ZAKE-743940 format. One record per atom (N, C-alpha, C, O): x, y, z; residue in one letter. Coordinates in steps of 0.2 Angstrom, whole numbers, plus 5000, padded with zeros to 4 digits. Layout:
XYZa ...
# end
This chain:
495350244941m 495250284936m 494650304934m 494150264934m 494550364932f 493850394929f 493750364922f 494150334919f 493150394920d 493050384913d 493650424908d 494050464911d 493650404901a 494050434897a 493950504897a 494350554897a 493150524896n 493050594894n 493250634901n 493250694900n 493350614907t 493550654912t 494250674911t 494350734913t 494650634908y 495450654907y 495450694901y 495750744900y 495050684896t 495050724889t 494750794891t 494950844888t 494250804895q 493950874898q 494450914902q 494550974902q 494850874907r 495350904910r 495950934906r 496250994908r 496250894901r 496750914897r 496450974892r 496851024892r 495850984890l 495551024886l 495551094891l 495651154888l 495351094896q 495351144901q 496051174902q 496151234903q 496551134903l 497251154904l 497451194897l 497851244897l 497351164892k 497451194886k 497151254885k 497551304882k 496551274887q 496251334887q 496651384891q 496751434889q 496851364896q 497151414901q 497951424899q 498151484900q 498151384896l 498951394893l 498951444886l 499351484884l 498451424882g 498351454875g 498851444870g 498651464865g 499451414871g 499751394866g 500451354868g 500551344874g 500851334864d 501551304865d 501451224867d 500951194865d 501951204870l 501951124872l 501851114880l 502251144884l 501351064882i 501451054889i 501750984890i 501550934886i 502150974894l 502650924896l 502450894902l 502650934907l 502150834903l 501950814910l 502250734912l 501950684910l 502750734916l 503150674918l 502850634923l 502650654928l 502750574921g 502550524926g 503150494929g 503750514926g 503150464935n 503650444939n 503950364936n 503650324934n 504650364938e 504950294937e 504950254943e 504850284949e 505050184941e 505150154948e 505850164950e 506350174946e 505950174957a 506650194960a 506750134964a 506350104968a 507450114964g 507750064968g 507950084975g 508250144975g 507850044980m 508050054987m 508750054987m 509050104988m 509049994985n 509749984987n 510149954980n 510749954979n 509649934976y 509949914968y 509349914964y 508849924966y 509549914958q 509049944954q 508349904954q 507849934953q 508349834954d 507749804954d 507349784960d 506849754961d 507649824965n 507349814972n 506949884974n 507149934977n 506349884971w 505949944971w 505649964977w 505449924982w 505650034978y 505150074983y 504450054980y 504250044974y 503950054985p 503250054982p 503150114977p 503350174978p 502850104972f 502850154966f 502150194968f 501650174969f 502450244967y 501850314967y 501950364961y 502450394960y 501350364958q 501350394951q 501450484953q 501150504958q 501650514949d 501650584950d 500850604949d 500450574945d 500650654954s 499950654955s 499750694949s 499150684946s 500050754946t 499850794941t 499850764934t 499550784929t 500350714933f 500250674927f 499550624927f 499150624923f 499550594934r 498950544934r 498350594934r 497850564932r 498250654936y 497650694935y 497450704928y 496850694927y 497950714923y 497750724917y 497850664913y 497550654907y 498150614915f 498250554911f 498050494913f 498150444910f 497850494919g 497550434923g 497950374924g 497650334928g 498450364921l 498750294922l 499250284927l 499850324926l 499250244931d 499650224937d 500250174935d 500350134939d 500550184930l 501150154928l 501850184928l 501850244927l 502350154928a 503050184928a 503250204921a 503050164917a 503550264920g 503950264914g 503550304908g 503750304902g 503050334910l 502650374905l 502750444904l 503050474909l 502550474899t 502650544898t 502050554894t 501850514891t 501750634895g 501250644891g 501350714889g 501550764893g 501250734882i 501450794880i 500650814877i 500250774874i 500550884878i 499850914875i 500150964872i 500351014874i 500150954865d 500251004859d 499651064858d 499251054854d 499751114862v 499151154861v 499051184854v 498551194852v 499751194851d 499651224844d 499351174839d 498951194834d 499651114840g 499551064835g 498951034837g 498750994833g 498651044841d 497951024844d 498050934843d 497650894840d 498450914847e 498550844849e 498850824854e 499250864857e 498650754857v 498950734863v 499350674862v 499050624859v 499850664865i 500350614864i 500550574871i 500850604876i 500450514871l 500750464877l 501450434875l 501450394870l 501850444878f 502550414876f 502650354882f 502350364888f 502850314880g 503050254885g 503550204882g 503750204876g 503850164887p 504350114884p 503950044880p 503450014882p 504250024876e 504049964873e 504249894879e 504749894882e 503749854878q 503849804883q 504249754880q 504149724874q 504849734883s 505349684881s 505149614884s 504749614888s 505449564881l 505349494882l 505649494890l 505349444893l 506149524893d 506249524899d 505749544904d 505549514909d 505349604902d 504849634906d 504349584906d 504049574912d 504149544901v 503549494901v 503749444906v 503349414909v 504449424906v 504549364910v 504649384918v 504549344922v 504849444918w 504949464925w 504349494929w 504149474935w 504049544926t 503449574928t 502849564925t 502349594928t 502749514920g 502149504917g 501949544912g 502149604912g 501449514907a 501249554901a 500849604902a 500349584906a 500749674900l 500349724901l 500049734894l 500249714889l 499449774895p 499149794888p 499649834884p 500149864887p 499549844879s 499849884874s 499849964876s 499349984880s 500349994875l 500250064876l 499650104873l 499450144876l 499450074867a 498950114863a 498350094866a 497850134867a 498250034869s 497650014872s 497550054879s 496950074881s 498050064882l 498050094889l 497850174887l 497550204891l 498150204882a 498050274880a 497350284879a 497050334881a 497050234876v 496350244874v 495850244879v 495350274878v 496050214886q 495650214891q 495650284894q 495150294898q 496150334893v 496150394896v 496050444890v 496350494890v 495850424884g 495550474879g 496150504874g 496150554871g 496750454875v 497350484870v 497250434865v 497150374866v 497450464859h 497350414853h 498050414849h 498050384843h 498650444852k 499350444848k 499750424853k 499750454858k 500150374852v 500750354857v 501250344853v 501250324847v 501850364857m 502450354853m 503050314859m 502850314864m 503550294857p 504050274861p 504450324865p 504550384862p 504650314871t 504950364876t 505550414872t 505750474873t 505850354867e 506550384864e 506350444859e 506850484858e 505750444858k 505550494853k 505350554855k 505250604851k 505450564863v 505150634866v 505750684864v 505550744863v 506250674864a 506750734862a 506650754856a 506450814855a 506550714851n 506450724844n 505850774843n 505850824840n 505250754847y 504650794847y 504650864848y 504250904846y 505050874855l 505250934858l 505650984854l 505551044853l 506050944850a 506550984846a 506351054843a 506751104843a 505751044840g 505651114836g 505151164840g 504951214838g 505051134846a 504651174850a 504851244852a 505451254854a 504451304851k 504651364854k 504751374860k 505251404863k 504251344864n 504051344872n 503851294874n 503351264871n 504151264879i 503951204882i 503751224890i 504151244894i 503151204892h 502851214898h 503051154903h 502851094902h 503351154908y 503451094913y 503451124920y 503451184922y 503351074924l 503251094931l 503951084935l 504351044933l 504051104940p 504651104944p 504851034946p 504451004949p 505451004943p 505550934945p 505750924952p 506150964955p 505450874955y 505550854962y 505950784964y 506250774969y 506050744958r 506450704958r 507050694953r 507050724948r 507650664955p 508250684951p 508150654944p 508450684940p 507650594943e 507650574936e 507250624932e 507350624926e 506850664935h 506350714932h 506950774929h 506950784923h 507350794934q 507850834931q 508250814926q 508350854922q 508550754926l 508950724920l 508550724914l 508750744909l 507950704915k 507550694908k 507450764905k 507450774899k 507250814909l 507150874907l 507750904904l 507650934898l 508350904907q 508950934905q 509150894898q 509450924894q 509050814898n 509250784891n 508650804886n 508950804880n 508150804886w 507650824882w 507650904879w 507550914873w 507750944884t 507751014883t 508351044880t 508351104877t 508851004882g 509651024881g 509951084886g 510451114885g 509451094891k 509551154895k 509851114902k 509551064904k 510351144904t 510651134911t 510251174917t 510151154922t 510151224915a 509751274920a 509051264918a 508951284913a 508651244923l 507851234921l 507451284922l 507651324927l 506951294919e 506551354920e 505851324920e 505551314915e 505551304926p 504851284926p 504351334925p 504451394927p 503751324920s 503351364919s 502851394924s 502351354927s 502951444926l 502451484931l 501751474929l 501351454934l 501551494923s 500951494920s 500651424920s 500051424922s 501051374919l 500851304920l 500651284927l 500151254929l 501051304932i 500951294939i 500251324941i 499851294945i 500151384939q 499651424941q 499051394937q 498451394940q 499051364932a 498451334928a 498251264932a 497751244933a 498851234933v 498751164936v 498351174944v 497851154946v 498651224947v 498451234954v 497651254953v 497251224957v 497551304950a 496851314948a 496351274947a 495751274949a 496551234943q 496151174941q 496051124947q 495551104948q 496651104949r 496551044955r 496351064961r 496151014964r 496351134964t 496151154970t 495351144970t 495151154976t 495051144965i 494251144964i 494151064963i 494251034958i 493851034968k 493750964967k 493050944964k 492550974966k 493050904959s 492350884956s 491950844960s 492150814965s 491350834959d 490950784962d 491150714962d 491050674967d 491550694956a 491850624956a 492350624961a 492450574964a 492850664961e 493450674965e 493150664973e 493450624976e 492650704975i 492350714980i 492150644983i 492350614988i 491850614979q 491650544980q 492150504982q 492150464987q 492750504979e 493450464979e 493650484986e 493950444989e 493650544987i 494050564994i 493650534999i 493850505004i 492850554999e 492550525003e 492750445006e 492750425012e 492850414999k 492950345002k 493650335004k 493650285009k 494250375002a 494850375006a 494750385013a 494950345017a 494350445015v 494250465021v 493950405026v 494150395032v 493450385023t 493050325026t 493550265028t 493650255034t 493950245023y 494450195024y 494950215030y 495150175034y 495050275029t 495650315035t 495350305042t 495650295046t 494650325042a 494350325049a 494350255051a 494450235057a 494050205047r 494050135049r 494750105051r 494750065056r 495250125048m 495950105050m 496150135056m 496550115061m 495850205057h 496050225065h 495650185070h 495850175075h 495150175069r 494750135074r 495050075075r 495050055081r 495250045070s 495549965070s 496249975075s 496349935079s 496650035073v 497250045078v 497050055085v 497350035089v 496450095086m 496350115092m 496050045096m 496150045102m 495750005093q 495549945096q 496149895096q 496049835099q 496649905093f 497249855093f 497749865098f 498049815101f 497849935100a 498449945104a 498449915111a 497849925114a 498949895114r 498849875120r 499549895124r 500049905121r 499549895131e 500149905134e 500649865134e 500449805135e 501249875134g 501749825132g 502049805125g 502549765123g 501549845120m 501749835113m 502249885112m 502349935116m 502649875106k 502949925103k 502649965098k 502149945095k 502850025098e 502550065092e 502450035086e 501950045082e 503050005084h 502949975077h 502449925077h 502149905072h 502349885082e 501849825082e 501149855081e 500749825077e 500949925084v 500349955082v 500249985076v 499749985073v 500950015073a 500950035066a 500749975061a 500449985056a 500949925063s 500849855058s 500149845057s 499849825052s 499749865062e 498949865061e 498749905055e 498249885051e 499049965055a 498850005050a 498949975043a 498549985038a 499549955042l 499749925035l 499349855034l 499149845028l 499249825038r 498749765038r 498149775036r 497849745031r 497849845038y 497149865037y 497149885029y 496749865025y 497649925027a 497849955021a 497749895015a 497449895011a 498249835017e 498249785012e 497649755012e 497449735007e 497249745018a 496749705018a 496149725014a 495749685012a 496149795014t 495549835010t 495849845003t 495449875000t 496349825000g 496649834993g 496849914992g 496749944987g 497149934998n 497350004996n 497950014998n 498349965000n 498250074998l 498950095001l 498850145006l 498350185007l 499350145011l 499450205015l 499650265011l 500150265007l 499250315013s 499450385009s 500150415011s 500450455007s 500450395016f 501150415019f 501250375024f 500850345027f 501950375025p 502150335032p 501850365039p 501950415042p 501550305041v 501150325047v 501550365053v 502150355053v 501350395057i 501550425063i 501250395069i 500750405071i 501550345072c 501350315078c 501750315084c 502250285085c 501650355089t 502150365093t 501850395100t 501450445100t 502250375105t 502050405112t 502450465113t 502450495119t 502750495108q 503150555109q 502850595104q 503150615099q 502250615105g 501850655101g 501950735099g 501750775095g 502550755104q 502750825104q 503250825098q 503550875097q 503450775094i 503950765089i 503450775083i 503150715081i 503350825079l 502850825074l 502750775069l 502250755067l 503450755066h 503450705061h 503950645064h 504450635062h 503650615069n 504150575072n 504050505069n 503450485068n 504450475066h 504450405062h 504850355065h 504950305063h 505150375071y 505350315076y 504750275079y 504250305080y 504850215079r 504250175081r 504650115087r 504450065087r 505050135091g 505350085095g 505150085102g 505350045106g 504750145104n 504550155111n 504050095112n 503650075108n 504050075120t 503550035122t 502950075125t 502950125128t 502350045124l 501750085126l 501650055134l 501549995136l 501550115137r 501350095144r 500850135147r 500750195145r 500450105152d 499950125155d 500050195158d 500450205162d 499750255155g 499850315158g 499950355151g 499850415151g 500350325146d 500550355140d 499850365136d 499350335136d 499950415132m 499550435126m 499950415119m 500550415119m 499450385115l 499750365108l 499450415103l 498850415103l 499950445100l 499650495094l 499750445087l 500250415085l 499250445084f 499250405078f 498950455072f 498450475073f 499350465067d 499250505061d 499350465055d 499950445054d 498750455052g 498850405045g 498250415041g 497750435043g 498350395035g 497850405030g 497950335025g 498450305025g 497350335021i 497350285016i 497350315010i 497050375009i 497650285005q 497650304997q 497250254993q 497350194993q 496650274990t 496350224986t 496650204980t 497050244978t 496350154976a 496550134970a 496550194965a 497050184960a 496150244965a 496150284961a 496650354962a 496650394959a 496950344968g 497550384969g 497350444973g 497750494973g 496750444977y 496550494982y 496750474989y 496750424991y 496850534993a 497050515001a 496650545005a 496350595004a 496750505011g 496450525017g 497050545022g 497650525021g 496850575027d 497350605032d 497050625038d 496850685039d 497050585043m 496750595050m 497250585056m 497750545056m 497050615062t 497450605067t 497050595073t 496650635074t 497150535078r 496850545084r 497350535089r 497950515087r 497350555096t 497750535101t 497250505107t 496750525108t 497550445109f 497150405113f 497550375120f 498150355119f 497250365125p 497650335130p 497850265129p 497450225126p 498450245131v 498550175131v 498150135135v 497950085133v 498050165141g 497550125146g 496850145144g 496750185140g 496350125149p 495750145148p 495450205147p 495050225144p 495850245151t 495550315152t 496250365152t 496850355154t 496050425150f 496650485150f 496650495158f 496250495162f 497350525159t 497550545166t 497050615166t 496750635161t 497050645172e 496750705172e 497150765169e 496850815166e 497650765169r 498150815164r 498050795156r 497950845152r 498050745155q 497950725147q 497150755147q 497050785142q 496650735150r 496050755149r 496050835148r 495650865144r 496350875152e 496350945152e 496650985145e 496351025142e 497250955143l 497450975137l 497150945131l 497050975126l 496850885131y 496550855126y 495850895125y 495650915120y 495550915130q 494850955129q 495051025125q 494651055122q 495651045127v 495851115125v 495951105117v 495751155113v 496251055115v 496351045108v 495651025105v 495551035099v 495250995108l 494650965105l 494251035104l 493851035099l 494151075108e 493751135108e 493951175103e 493551205099e 494751185103t 495051225097t 494851195090t 494651235085t 494851135090h 494651085083h 493951115081h 493851125075h 493451115086e 492751105084e 492651195082e 492251215078e 493051245086a 492951305084a 493151325077a 492851365074a 493851295075a 494151315068a 493751275063a 493651305058a 493351215064m 492951185059m 492351235058m 492051235053m 491951255063a 491451305063a 491551365059a 491151385055a 492151385059a 492451445055a 492451435048a 492351485045a 492451385046l 492651375039l 492051385034l 491551355034l 492151435030k 491651455024k 492051495019k 492551525019k 491651495013p 491951515007p 492051595009p 491651625012p 492651625006g 492951695007g 493351705013g 493751745012g 493251665019m 493651655024m 494351645022m 494551595019m 494851685025l 495551665024l 495751615028l 495551615034l 496051565026y 496251505030y 496851525036y 496951495041y 497051585034k 497551615039k 497251635045k 497451615050k 496651665043d 496251695049d 495951635054d 495951645060d 495751575050v 495551515054v 496051505059v 495951495065v 496751495056h 497251475060h 497351515066h 497651495071h 497251585065l 497451635071l 496851625075l 497051625081l 496251615073l 495751605077l 495851535082l 495651535088l 496151485079a 496251435082a 496851445088a 496751415093a 497251485086c 497851505090c 497551545097c 497751535102c 497051575095r 496751625101r 496351575105r 496451585112r 495951535103k 495651485106k 496051435110k 495851425116k 496551415107l 497151375111l 497351415117l 497351385122l 497551475116t 497851515121t 497351525126t 497551525132t 496751525125d 496151545130d 496151485134d 496051485140d 496151425131g 496151355135g 496751345140g 496651315145g 497251365137l 497951345141l 497951405146l 498251395151l 497651465146k 497651505151k 497151475157k 497151485163k 496651445154q 496251415160q 496551355163q 496251345169q 496951315161v 497351275163v 497951295169v 498151255173v 498151355166g 498651385170g 499351385168g 499851395172g 499451375160l 500151365158l 500251425154l 500851445153l 499651475152m 499751535149m 499451595153m 499151575158m 499551645152r 499251705155r 499351765151r 499651765146r 499051825153g 499051875149g 498451895145g 497951855145g 498451945141d 498051965136d 498051915130d 498651905128d 497551885128t 497551825123t 497851865117t 498351835114t 497551915114e 497751945107e 498451965107e 498851965102e 498651985113e 499252015114e 499851945114e 500351955112e 499551905116a 500051835117a 500151795110a 500651765109a 499551795106v 499651765099v 499951825094v 500251805089v 499951885095q 500351925091q 501051925093q 501451935088q 501151905099a 501951905101a 502251835099a 502851825099a 501751785097g 501951715095g 502051675102g 502351615102g 501851695107a 501951665113a 501651585113a 501851535116a 501051585109h 500651525109h 501051465105h 500851415105h 501551495101t 501951435098t 502451395102t 502851355100t 502451415108m 502751365114m 502351295114m 502651245116m 501851295112f 501351245112f 501151225106f 500951165105f 501051275100f 500751255094f 501151275089f 501051335087f 501751245087q 502351265083q 502051265074q 502451295070q 501551235073c 501451215065c 500851255063c 500551295067c 500551245057g 500051255054g 499351225055g 499451165057g 498851255054l 498151225056l 497951155052l 497551115053l 498251175045g 498051125041g 498351135034g 498851165033g 498151095030h 498451095022h 497851065016h 497451035018h 497951085012m 497651055006m 497750985005m 498250955006m 497150945002m 497250875002m 496850854996m 496450894993m 497150804993g 496750774986g 497150714984g 497050664988g 497550714978m 497850664976m 498550654979m 498850604979m 498750714982d 499250704987d 499050734993d 498650784994d 499250695000v 499050705006v 499250785007v 498850825010v 499750815006h 499850885005h 499750904998h 500250914994h 499250914996d 499050924988d 499450974985d 499551034987d 499750954980m 500150994975m 500851024978m 501151064975m 501051004984e 501551044988e 502251034984e 502651084985e 502350994980n 502850994974n 502851054969n 503351064966n 502351084970l 502251144964l 502351204968l 502451264965l 502451204975g 502651264979g 502051294983g 501551304981g 502251294989e 501651314994e 501451384993e 500851394994e 501851434991q 501551494988q 501051494983q 500651544983q 501151444978y 500751444974y 500051414975y 499551444974y 500151354979v 499451324981v 499051354987v 498451354987v 499451374992g 499151394998g 499051474999g 498651505003g 499351504995y 499451574995y 499251604989y 499151574984y 499251684988t 499151704982t 499751764981t 500151784986t 499751804975p 500251854974p 500151914981p 500651934983p 499651924982e 499351984986e 499451954994e 499551994999e 499451884995l 499451855002l 500151815001l 500251764998l 500751845005r 501351805005r 501351765011r 501151785016r 501751695010k 501851655016k 502351695021k 502851725020k 502151685028s 502451715033s 503151685034s 503251625031s 503651715037t 504351695038t 504351685046t 504851665049t 503851705050e 503851695058e 503851625059e 503651585055e 504051605065f 504051535068f 503351535070f 503051575073f 503151465067g 502351445068g 502051455062g 501851405059g 501951525059l 501551545054l 501951525048l 501651515043l 502651515047k 502951495042k 502851425041k 503151405036k 502451385045s 502451325044s 501551315042s 501351255042s 501251375041l 500551365039l 500551355032l 500651405028l 500351295029r 500351285022r 499851315017r 499951325012r 499351335021l 498751365017l 498451425021l 498351435027l 498451485017g 498251545020g 497851575016g 497551625019g 497651555010r 497151595006r 496451585007r 496151545010r 496051635004a 495251625005a 495051565003a 495351524998a 494551535006l 494251475004l 493651474999l 493251524999l 493651424995e 493151424990e 492851364990e 493151314992e 492251354987p 491851294987p 492151244983p 492351254977p 492251194985g 492751134982g 493351124985g 493651074983g 493551154989f 494251144992f 494251084997f 493851085002f 494651054997v 494650995002v 495251005006v 495851005004v 495251015013l 495751035017l 495750995024l 495150965025l 496250995028t 496250975035t 496251025039t 496451085038t 495951005045v 496051035052v 496350995057v 496250935058v 496951035059e 497250985065e 497651015070e 498251015070e 497351055074p 497651085079p 498051045084p 497850985084p 498451065088g 498751015093g 499051055098g 499251115097g 499251025104i 499651045109i 500351005110i 500250945111i 500951025109y 501551005108y 502051025114y 502251085114y 502150995119i 502651015124i 503250985123i 503350925124i 503751035121i 504451015119i 504951035124i 505251095123i 505250995128p 505751015133p 506151065131p 506251115134p 506551045124e 507151085122e 506851155121e 507151205122e 506251165118l 505951235117l 505751275123l 505751335123l 505651235130i 505551275134i 506251295138i 506251355140i 506751265137d 507351275140d 507651335134d 507951385137d 507451335128m 507651395123m 507351455125m 507751505126m 506751455127r 506451515129r 506351535136r 505951585137r 506551505140r 506651525147r 506751595149r 506451625154r 507251615146n 507451685147n 507251735143n 507551795142n 506651715138d 506451765134d 505951815137d 505451785140d 506051865136k 505651925141k 504851915138k 504351915142k 504851905131v 504151895128v 503851835132v 503351845135v 504051775131a 503951725133a 503651715141a 503151695144a 504151755145q 504051755151q 503451795153q 503151785158q 503251845148q 502651885150q 501951845149q 501451865152q 502051795145f 501351755143f 501351685146f 500851645145f 501951655148i 501951585149i 502151565157i 502651595160i 501751535160n 501951505167n 502451455167n 502351395169n 503151465166f 503751425166f 503651375172f 503751315171f 503451405178e 503551355184e 502951305183e 503151245186e 502451305180k 501951245180k 502051215174k 501951155173k 502351245169l 502551215162l 503051165164l 502951105162l 503651175168d 504051125170d 503751055172d 503950995170d 503251065175t 502850995178t 502650955171t 502450895172t 502550985166y 502250955159y 502850945155y 502650925150y 503450935157r 503950915152r 503950855148r 504150845142r 503650805152d 503550735150d 502850725147d 502750665146d 502450775145f 501850765143f 501750735137f 501350695135f 502150755132g 502050735124g 501650775120g 501750835121g 501250755117g 500850795112g 500250765111g 500150705112g 499750815109v 499050795107v 498950825100v 499150885099v 498550785096r 498350825089r 497650785088r 497650725090r 497250825085i 496550805083i 496450825075i 496450885073i 496450775070e 496350805064e 495750765060e 495550705061e 495450815057d 494850785052d 495050815045d 495450865044d 494650785039d 494650815033d 493950845031d 493450815032d 493950895028l 493350935027l 493350965021l 493850995018l 492750965017l 492551005011l 492251065012l 491751075016l 492451115008i 492151185009i 491451185004i 491551174998i 491051195006t 490451195003t 490151265001t 490551315003t 489551274998e 489351334996e 489151385002e 489251445001e 488951355008t 488751395013t 489251385020t 489251425025t 489651345019g 490151325025g 490651265024g 491051265019g 490551215028s 490951165027s 490651095029s 490151095033s 490951035028r 490650975031r 491250925031r 491550905026r 491250885037i 491750835038i 491750785032i 491150765031i 492150755030l 492150705025l 492250625027l 492650615032l 491850585025g 491950515026g 491550495032g 491150535035g 491650435035e 491250415040e 491550445046e 492150455047e 491150465051p 491250505057p 491850445061p 491750385062p 492350485063l 492750455069l 492650485075l 492650545076l 492750445080e 492550465087e 493150515089e 493750505087e 493050565093r 493550625094r 493350655102r 493750675105r 492850645103a 492550665111a 492950625116a 493150575115a 493050655121l 493450615127l 493150555128l 493450495128l 492350555129a 492050505132a 492050435126a 492150385128a 491950465120e 491950425113e 492750375114e 492750315114e 493250425114v 493850385113v 493950335119v 494250285118v 493750365125e 493850315130e 493450255130e 493650195132e 492850265128a 492450205127a 492750155122a 492750095123a 493050175117i 493450125112i 493950095116i 494050035115i 494250125120r 494850085123r 494650035129r 494849985130r 494050065132q 493750015137q 493649955134q 493749895137q 493249965129q 492949905124q 493549865122q 493649805123q 494049895120a 494549855117a 494949815123a 495149755122a 495049845129l 495449815134l 494949765138l 495149735143l 
# end
């Protein structure tokens, strides 16, 4: 948590952008996994936490712009609460920590809202948020506030110095977790055994995982959460994971490494293509540059590398324009990052990653690019190119005339069991370019192999 003045100033800035009416920000509730009191790990709504700082369930914040007051609503602690979960500081004392000096019980929210001409609220992404909004506003058809979405996005996309320090901490922890996993993995282990090392590291350092880790020898499956495969010599393990600090900021990195002491020759070739694409994309980052253009640059670089390996052919520019590269790179190059791993994605990718003048594409590959807009100093984002060889996609496109023009299917068929490679780092856009955040994590071929050889 930051100091009270930080949250006071954030709310003041938000009020100035809205100009009037009520702003209603909902915190999250505890959620039962299979019955009411068996909870999932609690994650606070990031926008509520950005403006009100508190990482506790059941809270609601109202910023009354016209009335010039801020109110924190929350439940009164009962005797049962004290018995089962322990005594907490009073709502009033918690509110003071974040610069709020008026508190009310949750059951008073509806009364407070009753006389409001206009209530600004964000799109509800949890069922309990939708139910609360319907009950409190009396409306079954909810109408999230576009002006509030735009104001929150404008404020949260530019990270303050204090936020950058916190993200640096999260990314450093993330890098150390990755290194620990790279040193831990052994032939014969199950993927879930390796994933357990990430959870152990997060718990040991007093942090959380920022999302369920991807730990797989089937790296061609982009969001693969199955962890039942056995690691074998000759496999690569793709590990995508991040740490969330106590202040609620996230890291998100990916490394792909051999189960044995070295990559195979085929793995080395494609890993190097991804690495060179990664370096070229990072070098292109600077204020004013469209991230969509960085993505397309990466697609061209990847295509050039795949042509050298013999998996693609033809004119690079024509191949990318035709989407032939999406046989190997089906997703976007990166995304915003902050208090959410995919920062503010619940507010809508069009509002966070694009502009009214730059619409999100509907084309295969480009439609998965979460960030396309011009970069600005203070943006924090990921760069994560990859090569993913999906046998089913090969079969689906084999008779496609465009694919036949640019893809060497005869050679590609010999790579059907290759899997996938991804390399991901977190970067800050500066006044003149960009810099990688956090403690450096090895990514060059020789560096990755050295870690594995020392571990084994």
